[in-house]
Structure formats: C-alpha cells, structure tokens
N, C-alpha and C positions, 0 to 999 in steps of 0.2 A: 739940268735939274728937272726931275719929274714933277709936273704940276699935280698937286693933290687937292681935291676940293675940300672946303671946310664943311664939316658936318653941321646941320642945323641943331639947335639946342634940344629938339625933341628926339633926335636919333639915339638909338642904343649905342653905347660906347664900351670899349674894353679898358681904356685907360693905361695901355701898355706903351711906355716910351720906347723900350727896346723893340717891340713889335712894329711901331711906326718907322723906326730907323731901318729895320730889316726889310720891311715891305718896300720902302722907297729905294733902298739899295738894290733889291732884286729887280724891281721894275726898271730902274735906270740901267742896270747891267743888261737887261734884255731889250732895251730900247722901246719900252712900252710907255704910253701916255694914257691919262684918264680924262675923258671929256664928259661934261655935264655935272649935275649936282644931285644929291639925294633930296627927296622932298621933305618938307617940314611936317612930317607925320611920325607919331611914335610907334606905329605898328603897320606892317605891310607884308604882302607876299611878293617876293622878288623873284622874277624869272630871268634866267640867263640862257642865251642862245646866240648863234648856233653852237651846239655842243658836239663837236666832231673829233675831239682828241683828249687824251688824258692831260695834255698840257693846259687845257682850259682850267682845270682845278688848280694847277700850280699858279698860273697867272691870276686867277680869281682870288686865291688865298693871299697872294702877294699884295693885290689891290686892297683886300679887306684889311690886312695888317697896316698898310701904308695910310689908309684913311681912318684907322682906329675905330672902325665900325664893328659892332658886335652882331654877327650874323649867325643864325642857326641854319645848318644845312644837313641834308640827308645824303648818305652814300651807301653803296652795297656793303652788307655785313662783312664780307670777306676782307675788305680793306682794314677792318678794325682789329685784326689779329696781330699780336705781338706789339712791339714798341710803336709802330705806326698808328695803332689804335689809340694809344695814350695821346699822341700828338694830335690826331684828328679830333678826339673829344675835347682836348684843350682849346682847339681852334673853333669849336662850336659844332662839331660833327655829331650826328646821331645815326647809328647803324640801322639799316633796314633790310629785312629779309624779303627780297623781291619775289620769292616764290609764294609768299603769304602776305600780300599787301593789304588785305581787308583790315579795316580799323585805323589805318594810317591817317585818313582824312579826319575821322572823329577825334583821334588823339591830338592831331596838329591844331584843329579848330579850338579844342579845349585849352591847349598851351597858349595860343595867341590871345584868346579871350581872357585868360587868367594873368597875362603879363601886362605890366604897365608899358613896357617898351619891348618890341620884338620885331626883327626883320627875319623872315623865314625864306630861304632861297632854295630853288630847285630848277632843274633843267626840264622844260616842258616836253622835250622830245622823249625823255625817259631813257635814252640810250645815245651812244656816240654814232650809231648807224643812221643812215638817211631813213626817215619815216614819212609816210604820206599824211598821217594824222598825228597831231600832238595829243598827248594825254590830257585829260580834262581835270585831273586832280587839283592842279593849282587854282583853276576857276572855282571848283567846288569849295576848296578851303577858304579862299578869299571871300566868296559870296556868303558862306555860312558864318565866317568870323566877322563879317561886315567891315572888311578892310580893303583898301585899293590894291591893285596889282601894279608893281613898279617894274619897268623893263630895264634890264641890263644886257649889254651885248658885247660880243667880241668881233673885231674886224681885223683879221690877221694881215691883210695887205698893207695896212698902215700901222699895225701894232697898236691899236686903240681899244681900250675898254671904255664902253659908253654907258652912261647913266641917264635913263629917261627915255620916254616920258612915263608919267603916271597915268594909269587907266582906271576909271571908275566903271565898275561892271553894271550891267543891266540885267533884266530877267531873261534876255535872249542870249543863251549860251552860244549858239552858232554864230550870231552876228558879232558877239564879243571876241570869239576865237578868230574869226576872219579879220577883224579890225587889228587884233594883236599880231597875227601872222604878218599882216601888211607892214607893220612897224619894222619887223626883222628882215623883210625881203632884201634890202640893200646890203646887208651885212654878210661877210664871208668868213667862215671858220677856217681852221687850219687845213682840214681835209675836204670841206664842202661848204656850200651855202645853205640857206633855208629855202624851202619851196614856196 
C-alpha cells in the first residue's frame, strides 16, 4: 500500500474520491512512495526538481491525485491541443507560450494573491535538459506574492516523491537560490541529477 500523507486543513483540495483512488493505484503500480508532508499554509509556490523526463509529470500528477491536493501548474502550450488539453486543464494545468513569457510572473502573483488557497507548482529548471542556472521566476513570484517556497523532489533510484522542506525567502535572491539548490543536490532524476 502506498503511503499518502494527510493534507493539512489549510491546503487546497480537489475533493475527488475517484482521483484519490486512481492516483494511489498508479503510484502503487509504479512502485512509488511519497515521503514528507505538505505545510500547514493555504498558499505557496511549489517547486519540483530534478525535472529530467516527461515521466516526472506523470508521477507528479499521480501523486497530486493520490493526495487530493489541488495544484495549479504550467506547461508548454503545445501540450494543450486536442483531448489532452482538456485533461490537463481539468488537472490544474495552465498553458504557457514559452516564446512570450513576459507577464507570467505578474499574472501568477495576482492569481495567488487573489486566492484563499492556492499551490502553484513549476520546475525551476524550466526544461528537462541539464542547466547551469535555474530560472528565477519562482523566486520572483513567491517573493512578490509574499508566500513561501515549498520544495518537492523526485528521487528515481528509490522511486520516491519527496515533500519538503518549506523555505521562507529573504531579500537576497542569490543566497536563497543557493540554499534551495543545496536542498536538491542529493536527489537524482530519471536522466540526471541536479547540479
């Protein structure tokens, strides 16, 4: 049986019994476990890394369903064509045109500030390829929306999806980014680790 953490009362929920069953079934089928807990906060920017494979989205969505957590995520607009687009929107997806990203930070900050409960997730690498520098959009969004950053991670060698820790940001972006990168250093994705 796959262990699924209990959500705190403050967390946004979907309320889907079928979704919980499906997510737990998929995780059990794949041999994945979930370690850690969501924080008792109603709003947060959730970052997930290392993001090295399209499988990350599959296992991440299975975990989201299993935990009954309502998470908003962004994905490239091309994925939202046809029936897959309907499903991704139903699961909390928002299409993004990566060739014109200006305004995404402002829009997301407004959404988070205007919501009573919202977990917004994105991959800080911004791509499945290895990168030397993480994108700073998540830091800007969290800082301007005045919410913490919550770290979620994949560790493929043990098939573990990890939750935590929560990071409160400071005025020093470089120091915060270094501190957050250090949290992910031990974790290995499907095709690579983080630097």
